[in-house]
N, C-alpha and C positions, 0 to 999 in steps of 0.2 A: 707474180708479174704479171698480170690482167689490172691487178688493181695499180699497180703501179703507172701500167701506163695508162691508167685510166685515170690517172689522178696527175699525171704530164698533162694528156690529154687536154683535159679541163684547165688546166696553169696556162698552157699555152691561147688557148683559147679566150681566156681569161684575157691576157698579156694583149692577144691580137687588139677587141674592146676596145681595153683603154689606148691601145698605140690609136685607133681609128678615131673615139672620142678625143684626147686633143687635139690631131690632125684637122679635128672636121672646128676645134673654136678656134679661131686665131684673132689678132689683134682687130682683124676687119667685122671682125661679131659686134663690138664692145661698142654698149650705146655709147655717142659720147657727149659729153655734157654738156647741158645748154648754156648759149651767152646772149648777151645784148653790151651791145655799146654803148660807152658814156658819149652822153652828150655835148656838144663846143658851145662851152661857160664865152658870153660877151661880158665884156666891160662892163661897169652899174653907172645908171644913169638916175635923172635927176634926185642928185642927193643932195641930202640937208643937214641941219643940225641934230637930226633926230632918225631919220629914215633914209634910206636907197629904196633904186628899183632893179633886180635884175633879171635875165630875160639868156635862154640857153636856146640849140638849136631841136629841131623836133626829131626823133629816133623815133623807126620803122618800127609798129610795133609792140612801142611802149605803153605799161599801164598806167602805170605815172612815176614818178622824177621824186629824191628824196636830197633836203635840200639842204645842207649843213651850211653853219656859220660860226665864225669863232675871234676873235681876239688872239688867238694863237696858231700860225703858221701851218703849224704840227697839228693844229687841232684836237691838242691833249684836251682840253673842253670846248664845251662849243655853249653859246645865249641859251637862255630857255625857252625851250618850246622849238630851236632850231639844231638839234639832234634827231638828223635824218625824216624831218619834216613833210610829211606828203601831199608834194603838188599833183593834182591833176593838169595842169595850164604847163607851158615852158617861159609861168612868167614870174614876177612875186614880187609886193613889199617887206623891205627887210622894216621894223618902225618898235617903238622907241629907243631906239640906240641912247650912247653918249656923242655930244658936241665931242667935236677935234682928236677922234679915234678911227683909230684904224683898224679894220674888219674886212675878216678871210669869210671868201665862199666855196665853193664847190658841190655838185650834182654831180649821181647816180643814176643811173635811168633800172625801171621795176619792174618786171611784166613776168607775172607769177610769182614765184619763189625767189626766181631769179634776178641775183642785182649788181650791174656790170660794176668793173672799177672806176674809182672815183677820174671826174674829168679837172681839167688843170684846176689847179687855185688860178679865184683873181682876186685884190682886195682891193678896196673903198676905204675912201677917208670923211668923214662927217665933216661935214664946215663947223663955224661957225655960230 
C-alpha cells in the first residue's frame, strides 16, 4: 500500500510541477518578431529615355534599403541588378533603360536580417 501511495504522490507532484510550468509560461513571455516599417516612395524624377531617379523616406533604424525595378507590376521578373538591390541612401538612379517603356519600382527597409514589407509600388515611363 505504501508503494501505491508513494507512486501516487510522485505523480501528483509531477502534475503540480507541470501545471505550474504551463501557468508560468504564457503568450506575453514569447518574444515578438522584430519588425521595421516600409519607406514611403516618391514619384520618379529626372526621367530621360534611358534613366530616372527614385527616392523614398528615411526609416528610423534602417541599415539599408532594397530596391526592386521591373517592367511587370507584379515584379514576376526584375531588371538585372535591381532585384532587392542594396542601397544605403534614400535615393537611387536607375539607368540602362529602354525609351518609351513603363517601369515599376518598390523599396524595402532592412535592419540586420529583418526586412520590411514592400513599399507602395510607383511607376515611371521613360521618354523618347
